C-alpha positions as protocol buffer text, in pm:
chain_id: "A"
residue {
  index: 1
  type: UNK
  ca { x: -4239 y: 2354 z: -2680 }
}
residue {
  index: 2
  type: UNK
  ca { x: -4371 y: 2328 z: -2307 }
}
residue {
  index: 3
  type: UNK
  ca { x: -4281 y: 2639 z: -2047 }
}
residue {
  index: 4
  type: UNK
  ca { x: -4227 y: 2455 z: -1735 }
}
residue {
  index: 5
  type: UNK
  ca { x: -4347 y: 2574 z: -1416 }
}
residue {
  index: 6
  type: UNK
  ca { x: -4162 y: 2880 z: -1183 }
}
residue {
  index: 7
  type: UNK
  ca { x: -4072 y: 2627 z: -896 }
}
residue {
  index: 8
  type: UNK
  ca { x: -3951 y: 2387 z: -1176 }
}
residue {
  index: 9
  type: UNK
  ca { x: -3733 y: 2660 z: -1272 }
}
residue {
  index: 10
  type: UNK
  ca { x: -3603 y: 2809 z: -950 }
}
residue {
  index: 11
  type: UNK
  ca { x: -3556 y: 2439 z: -856 }
}
residue {
  index: 12
  type: UNK
  ca { x: -3307 y: 2354 z: -1152 }
}
residue {
  index: 13
  type: UNK
  ca { x: -3217 y: 2612 z: -1175 }
}
residue {
  index: 14
  type: UNK
  ca { x: -3183 y: 2799 z: -795 }
}
residue {
  index: 15
  type: UNK
  ca { x: -2766 y: 2794 z: -730 }
}
residue {
  index: 16
  type: UNK
  ca { x: -2728 y: 2993 z: -1063 }
}
residue {
  index: 17
  type: UNK
  ca { x: -3032 y: 3234 z: -948 }
}
residue {
  index: 18
  type: UNK
  ca { x: -2860 y: 3339 z: -612 }
}
residue {
  index: 19
  type: UNK
  ca { x: -2533 y: 3346 z: -788 }
}
residue {
  index: 20
  type: UNK
  ca { x: -2644 y: 3610 z: -1074 }
}
residue {
  index: 21
  type: UNK
  ca { x: -2849 y: 3780 z: -747 }
}
residue {
  index: 22
  type: UNK
  ca { x: -2560 y: 3777 z: -478 }
}
residue {
  index: 23
  type: UNK
  ca { x: -2367 y: 3965 z: -739 }
}
residue {
  index: 24
  type: UNK
  ca { x: -2558 y: 4189 z: -820 }
}
residue {
  index: 25
  type: UNK
  ca { x: -2526 y: 4256 z: -468 }
}
residue {
  index: 26
  type: UNK
  ca { x: -2159 y: 4310 z: -506 }
}
residue {
  index: 27
  type: UNK
  ca { x: -2144 y: 4522 z: -790 }
}
residue {
  index: 28
  type: UNK
  ca { x: -2441 y: 4779 z: -675 }
}
residue {
  index: 29
  type: UNK
  ca { x: -2244 y: 4810 z: -335 }
}
residue {
  index: 30
  type: UNK
  ca { x: -1880 y: 4811 z: -421 }
}
residue {
  index: 31
  type: UNK
  ca { x: -1825 y: 4506 z: -226 }
}
residue {
  index: 32
  type: UNK
  ca { x: -1548 y: 4361 z: -516 }
}
residue {
  index: 33
  type: UNK
  ca { x: -1341 y: 4598 z: -375 }
}
residue {
  index: 34
  type: UNK
  ca { x: -1306 y: 4502 z: -72 }
}
residue {
  index: 35
  type: UNK
  ca { x: -1354 y: 4153 z: -126 }
}
residue {
  index: 36
  type: UNK
  ca { x: -1041 y: 4099 z: -399 }
}
residue {
  index: 37
  type: UNK
  ca { x: -840 y: 4316 z: -169 }
}
residue {
  index: 38
  type: UNK
  ca { x: -892 y: 4041 z: 130 }
}
residue {
  index: 39
  type: UNK
  ca { x: -742 y: 3735 z: -159 }
}
residue {
  index: 40
  type: UNK
  ca { x: -477 y: 3929 z: -195 }
}
residue {
  index: 41
  type: UNK
  ca { x: -423 y: 3964 z: 126 }
}
residue {
  index: 42
  type: UNK
  ca { x: -478 y: 3574 z: 183 }
}
residue {
  index: 43
  type: UNK
  ca { x: -323 y: 3506 z: -138 }
}
residue {
  index: 44
  type: UNK
  ca { x: 25 y: 3735 z: -43 }
}
residue {
  index: 45
  type: UNK
  ca { x: 13 y: 3572 z: 307 }
}
residue {
  index: 46
  type: UNK
  ca { x: -4 y: 3164 z: 143 }
}
residue {
  index: 47
  type: UNK
  ca { x: 265 y: 3261 z: -95 }
}
residue {
  index: 48
  type: UNK
  ca { x: 514 y: 3412 z: 189 }
}
residue {
  index: 49
  type: UNK
  ca { x: 449 y: 3139 z: 411 }
}
residue {
  index: 50
  type: UNK
  ca { x: 531 y: 2856 z: 156 }
}
residue {
  index: 51
  type: UNK
  ca { x: 831 y: 3071 z: 45 }
}
residue {
  index: 52
  type: UNK
  ca { x: 962 y: 3073 z: 458 }
}
residue {
  index: 53
  type: UNK
  ca { x: 860 y: 2661 z: 507 }
}
residue {
  index: 54
  type: UNK
  ca { x: 1049 y: 2604 z: 165 }
}
residue {
  index: 55
  type: UNK
  ca { x: 1317 y: 2812 z: 111 }
}
residue {
  index: 56
  type: UNK
  ca { x: 1578 y: 2654 z: 14 }
}
residue {
  index: 57
  type: UNK
  ca { x: 1367 y: 2493 z: -279 }
}
residue {
  index: 58
  type: UNK
  ca { x: 1246 y: 2856 z: -371 }
}
residue {
  index: 59
  type: UNK
  ca { x: 1660 y: 2951 z: -372 }
}
residue {
  index: 60
  type: UNK
  ca { x: 1701 y: 2647 z: -632 }
}
residue {
  index: 61
  type: UNK
  ca { x: 1381 y: 2687 z: -839 }
}
residue {
  index: 62
  type: UNK
  ca { x: 1460 y: 3051 z: -888 }
}
residue {
  index: 63
  type: UNK
  ca { x: 1838 y: 3007 z: -1014 }
}
residue {
  index: 64
  type: UNK
  ca { x: 1700 y: 2788 z: -1295 }
}
residue {
  index: 65
  type: UNK
  ca { x: 1458 y: 3005 z: -1422 }
}
residue {
  index: 66
  type: UNK
  ca { x: 1709 y: 3296 z: -1440 }
}
residue {
  index: 67
  type: UNK
  ca { x: 2020 y: 3112 z: -1584 }
}
residue {
  index: 68
  type: UNK
  ca { x: 1748 y: 2996 z: -1848 }
}
residue {
  index: 69
  type: UNK
  ca { x: 1633 y: 3375 z: -1875 }
}
């Protein structure tokens, strides 16, 4: 079985290699804490906006969920 050249491997797996390098840098610099905080803030804003825009629907779903319990 012949091993491919570095160029062949790079062309086939460059997305995965770049992803691994970025993940290693994020873990080393502890940026994952900041990224997680930003993701939680954005998700909170999206959920809050959805609830504000769909108050009646959310109330009805919440009431039916509570009634089932």
